[in-house]
N, C-alpha and C positions, 0 to 999 in steps of 0.2 A: 758839653755833650751834644753830639750831632742828632739830627732828626731821627736817623735810623736807630741810634742807641736809645733815644727817648721812647720811640715806638716799641722797641723790644722790651724795655723796662715796663711800660704800661701794659703790654700784652701779658707779661708774666704776672702782673698784679691781677688782671682780669681772670686769668686761668686759676690763680690761687683762690680768688673769691668764688668762682664758679664751683670749684671743688668743695669749698666750705659750705656753699649752698646745697650741693648734692648730699653732703653728710647730714645737714639739717632735714632735708626731705626724707632721707632714710629713717632718721629718728622719729619724725612725725608718722611715717608709715608704720613703724613698729608700735607706736602708741595706739594708733587707730586699729591695729590688728588684734588688740587685746579684747577678750570677751567682756570683762568687767570694767566699769568706769571707775577710775580712781581719781579723787580730787587732786592729788599730787600730780598725776599724769596730765590732768586738764590744765593745771597751772603751767606745767612744763611745755605742753603743746602751745599754749598761748604765748609763752616766751619765745618759742621757736618761730611761730608765725610772725611775731613782731620783728624778730631778728632777720627773718627772710625778707620782710618788706624793706627794712633798712638796707639790707645787703643789695637788694634789687636796685635801689636808688644809687648806691655806690657803683655797682656794675654798669648801670646806665651812664653815669657821669664819666667813668673811665672809658667806656666804649665810644662815647661821643668824642672824647679827646683823641683816642686812637684814630678813629675814622677821619677826624678833622686834620690831624697831622699827616696822615697818609695822603689825603687829598692835596694838602699843601706841598708835600714832598713830590708828588706826581707833577704838580704845576711847576715847581722849581726845576725839576729835571727836564720838563718840556721847554722851559725858558732857556735852560743851559744848552740844550740841543739847538734851539733856534739861534742862540748867541754864537755858538761855535760855527753854525752855517754862515751867519752874517759877518762874524769877526773871527776868522780862524786863529787859534792860539790864544784866545781870550782866557784869562784866569777865572775859574769858577769861584763864586763867593763862598766863604765859610758859613755853614749853617748856623753856627752859634753867634754869627755877627750880622745876621739878617733879621730885620724886624718881621715878626710873624703875624699874619692876619688870619683870624679864624674864618673858615669857609664852611659851606654846607656839609654837615657831618654824615654824608652818605657815600657809599662806594660808587653807585651808578646815578649820575645826575646828567642834566643837559650839558653841563660843562665838560664832564668826563667823556660823554658820548662824542662831543666835538673834538676831543683830544685823542680819540681812538679807542676808548674803553666802552664796550657795549655788553649789557647783560645778555642780550639775545645771542650774540655771537659767541660769548664765553660759554653759554649753556650748550649751544650747538656743538662747539668743539669738544666740550667735555663729554657729551653723550655719544659722539661719533668717534671718540678716541683721537681727535686731532688737537686736544687741549695741551697746555703746558702748565708748569707749576704756578705761574703768575695768574692765569685765568682761573685755575682751581682755587687758588688762595682768595681771589676776589669774590668768587661765588660763596666760599665758606664765610668770609667776612660779611657779605650781604645777608646770608642766612642768620648770622648772629645778630645783625641789626634788626631783622624781622622778629626774632625771638625776644630780644631785650626791649625794643622800642615799640613793637607793634606797628611796624611800618606798613605802608600800602593799604591803610584802612579806608573803608568807605566813608566819604563825607556825607553828613546828614542832609545837606541841601543839594538837590539836583542829582544825586548819585554820581558824584564826580570822583575821578581817580587821577590824582596828580594833575588837576586842571583840565583833564580830558573827560568826555562823557563816558560814564561807566556802563550805563544800561545798554542792553542789546536784545536781539531776538534770534530765533532759529535761523541758521544760515545754511545755504547749500554749499557743499564743497566745490570750490572752483580753483583752477590752476592759476598760480601767480608767477609771472616771469619778470625778468628785469624791466621790461617795458611796462608791466603792470604797476610798478612802484614809481614810474615817471621820473621826476627830477631828483628822487632820492638816490639814484645810481649816480656816482661821481661823473661830472662835477656837480656838487650839491650846493644849492643856494635857495633862498626864499622858503626855507622849510617851515617857518612860522606861519606861512600862508596855506599850508596843506590843509585840506578840508576832510576831516574824518566823517565817516558815515553818520548821518543823523539818526539818533536812537530815541526811543520813547521813555527811557529811564526805568527805575524800579521804585517808584514812590510807595506803593503799598507794601512791598517787601521791606522797605526801610523803616516803616512805622511799626511793624510787628516787633514783638519781644524777641531779641536775638539770644540764642543759647548755643554753647559749644557742642558740636556733634561728637558723640562718643567715637572712639577710635575704631571700634569693630562693630559688626552686625549690620544687616540690611533692613531691620525693623526695630522700632522702639516700642516699648510697652509701658503705658501709664495707667495706674489704677483709677477708675472713675466710679464715684458713688451713684447708684441708681435708686436706692431706697434709704432714707435717713431715719434716724431715731425720732421719736415723738416725745412731747412733753405736754402735760396738762395739769389741771387742778385735781388734787386728791379728793375724792368724794367725801371721805370721812377717815378718821384715824384708823390705822391698822388695815386699810384696804389697799389693794394693789394699785400702784401708780400706772400711768400710761406706759406701755411698753411695745416697741416695734423693733424687730431685729433688722439691723442695717444690711443692705445688699450692695455688693461691689462687682464690677466687671472690668475686664482689661480692654483698654483702648489701644489698638495696634496701629502704629504710625509707620508707613513705609518710608524707606530711604530711597531717594531718587538720584539719578546721575544726570547732571546737566553738562553737556559737552559741546565744544565747538572745534572746528578744524580749518586749516588752510593748506593748500598744496602749493609748494614753492619749488622753484628750480634750485639746484645746488649753486648755480651761478649767483642767484639772488642772495643766498645765504652767505656764500663765501666771498663774493666780490661786490655785493649790492650796497655796501656802505653801512656805517654803524647806526644810522637812524631807521633802518628797516624795521628793527624790533619795535620801535615806538608805534608805528602804524599798524603792523601786523597784530601785535598783542592787544593794542587798543581796540582794533576791530573785533577780535575774538572776545575780549572782555566786555565790549559793548553788547554783542549778541548774547553773551552769557547772562548779563544783567537783566535784559528784557525777558529772557527765557525763565529765569528765576521768578520774576514778577508775575509772568503769566501762569506759572505753576501755583503761586500763592493765591492768585485770583481764581483760576479756572481748572486747576489740575483735577483729573478724573479719579485718581486713586488706583488706576489700572494701567496695564501696558507700560510699567515702569514709572508712571507719574505719581506725584504726591497728591493728596486730597486737598484741593483748594477751598477757599471760602464759599464760593457759589455752589459747590457740589457737596457741601457738608450736610449730612442728614440732620434734620431737626432745627435748622435755622428758620427764622420767621420770614415767610413770603407774604408781603402785603397784598391786599386784594388788587385785582386787575383794574386798570383804567377802562372806562366804558366809552371813552371818546378820546380825541386828541388831547394831549396834556395842556393844562393851563396853569397859571400861577396859583389860583386857589386850590386846584386839585393836588398839585405837587406839594404845596405848603401843608395841606391837610395830611397827606400821606407821610410827609416827614415827621409831623407831630405824632402820628400813629406809630411810626417805626421807633421813635424815641421812647414812647410810652411802652411799646412791646418789649424793648430791651430792658427798660427799668423794671417792668413788672415781671419779666421772666428770669432775669439775672439778679434782680434786686440791687443792682448797681447801675448808675447812669452811663449811657454811651458817651464817648468822648471824641469820635471821629466820623466824618462823612467822606466816603470815597466815591468819585464819579468821573465820568469821561470828560475830557477837555471841552467837548462840544456842548455838554449840558451846562457847564458854568458860563460858556459864551452865550448860550440862550438866555440864561438867567439875567446876565448883565444887559441884555438887549430889551428886557421887558419894561413897559411903562404903564403908568396908570391912565385914567381917562382924560387927564389933562396933560399927557405926554411928559410926565416927570418920571425919571428912572426909578425903579424899585430897588435895585442894588446899587449903592452909591459908595464913592470913596469915603473911607472912615473920617477923613478930615472934614467932609461936608455933611456927614450923617449925624444922628440917625433919623432925622425928621422924614416922615413918610417912607421909611426904608423897610423893605422886606429883609434885606441883608446888607452887610457892609463888606468892602474889600480893601485891601491894603496897597494895591499898586497894580502895575501891568501883569498880565498873565505870563508866567515864566515856566512852562513845562519843559522837561520833566523836573519836578521839584517836590521834596518832602514838605517844604514850607507850604502852609495853607494859602490858597488863592484868596480866600475870604472867610466869612462866618455867617451862618444862618441858624436861627433858633439857638444861639449860644454855642454851636459846635463848629470847629474848623472844617472847612471844605477843601479837600485835597484832590487835585485833578490827576488822573492817570489815564494815558492814552491806550493802555492795555485792557481797560474795562471793555467787555464785549459790547458790540454795537449792532449785532444782527440776531438778537434773541427773540424768540416767540414769533407770533404771526405779524406783529407790528410792521417790520421788525424794530426792536427797541434797544436802547442802551439801558444800563442799570445803575441804581444808586444804592450804595452799601452804607448802612448805619451800624456802628458797632463800638465795642469796647476793646481797644487794641491790646490791652494787657492780657486778653484771653486769646490773642492770635500768637502762636508760638512758632518761631522759625529757627531750626537748627542749621548751622552752616559751619564749614571748616574755616578756622581762623577768622578773618574779617569778611569772608564772603567772596573774595576774589578767586578766580579759577587758578589755583596754585599748581596743579599738576600739569607740567609741560613735557611732552614727549615728542621726539623726532623719529618718525617711523619711515624707513626707507622702502616704502611699498611700491615705488616706481623706479627701482634700480635700473631697469632697462632704458628708461627715459631720463635718468639722472634727476628724478623728482623726489622730494622729501615732504612727508605729511606732518605738519605741525599740529599736534593734538593737545587740546587743553580742556580740562574737565574738573569738576568738583562734585561733592555729594551734599545733598540737602534733605531735610525732612520738615514737614509743616503740619500743624493741626489747629483747627478751630473747634474740634470736637469735644474738648473737655467741658465747655459750656456753649453748646450750639445756640442757646437763646440769647447769647451776648451779641448776636449778629442778626440784623434784619435787612431784607432786600426789597427795593421798590423797582417795579418794572420787570420786563422780560416775560410777562404772562398775558399780554393783550390777546383778547379773543378774536379780534378782527384787524385786518390790515389798516394801517393808518392810525390806530389807537395807541395811546400811551406815549412813551418816551422815544418817539420816532425821530429821525434825523431832522434837526431844525433848519429853517430857512432864514436868511438874514437880509 
């Protein structure tokens, strides 16, 4: 059996299993639509869910095999073309006589980009009507990979996307020409030395609880209790127990749009080389990541923004510093913030978020005999205010260190010009109460090519996604230190080293 025949056979198996899965989904939907709960239906639903899970594994394995064989086939065909160029008339090998080596099971990889297959160029050609059946087929197979395998997901450490920095910030639209992409226009070489724009990451967004964003609506509504029932000791028999009617209100959560764009010439898109997509999309995705992180931290809840942690009504604001910050005053306020969350939420906080400069200041502090107060874990904890695990590596969801038993996560998007100080801020909270809704894995999935500069042969690449965030279900799960100094130079001002 040739590779083409084997691929066609496996595709047929995948299609059959997907159809079977769709039927199971319809059966589950019919069961859930019933008004009354029947134990037999519950048992049937559980069987269907188990069968779907098993089927997903089978589909995933088959799809991996299909993509692997397609990649192998493309490599073999490229080798044959090269062989025919170098040795005209050479007889091609039979596929069933060639030892097959498994390769990376994805449609678009660095290997395929170098051989002439690019996601970016395929998408551009498809949207502008310049595509062919092969490019459309590659896009369809890539989409199936995303749906079955959850490809392109955000890595927990550092906000990385396929080895490139994910996080980003708001960008001004600027025109990109073939000269803008430098050595990426053929001839192409030393691409691995290309320097993407440095970004601050999305550490705070990454530690929040991630939830799938509903497919429709620009607001989410979550019921929130404001008055709870009471309980008490009955004074005597046959007397009324304690009674309080519960009260609830609706917490309205706005859905925001985070977008980025880049203006490119048609020459860049059509003749700029297959690696242009890596830099352009990485740049936009980086800006997108920092923008999401900024919304989670500081969104105002108005003018299209979500309502971020620092602007949520009801969070605990610790009292202002009355002088420049010192180790004793910060340590005391950290203890107070931890106590405030524990006493208000009745569950302990588990995270500290602060600016990179505040952790740097902490690691520089020494006692009266010039011994550091924040020490490497391997050398602590004697005389230690806190411990740290290694070199500072922002942007990263991994904690830089630990103080008072809580991981300390650095985020360069934490505001640094708040209050009269001006100050940066330290957030102490329970991240299980920080809820972030995103589409898919949070990457900006929507890619559009808008010909808004037809007279100059320019194309606007627009990328966007929708998000929603709230810390308002339990505002007392978050406490903030700093940002309210009454006088200049007081509090968490910029440190000197």
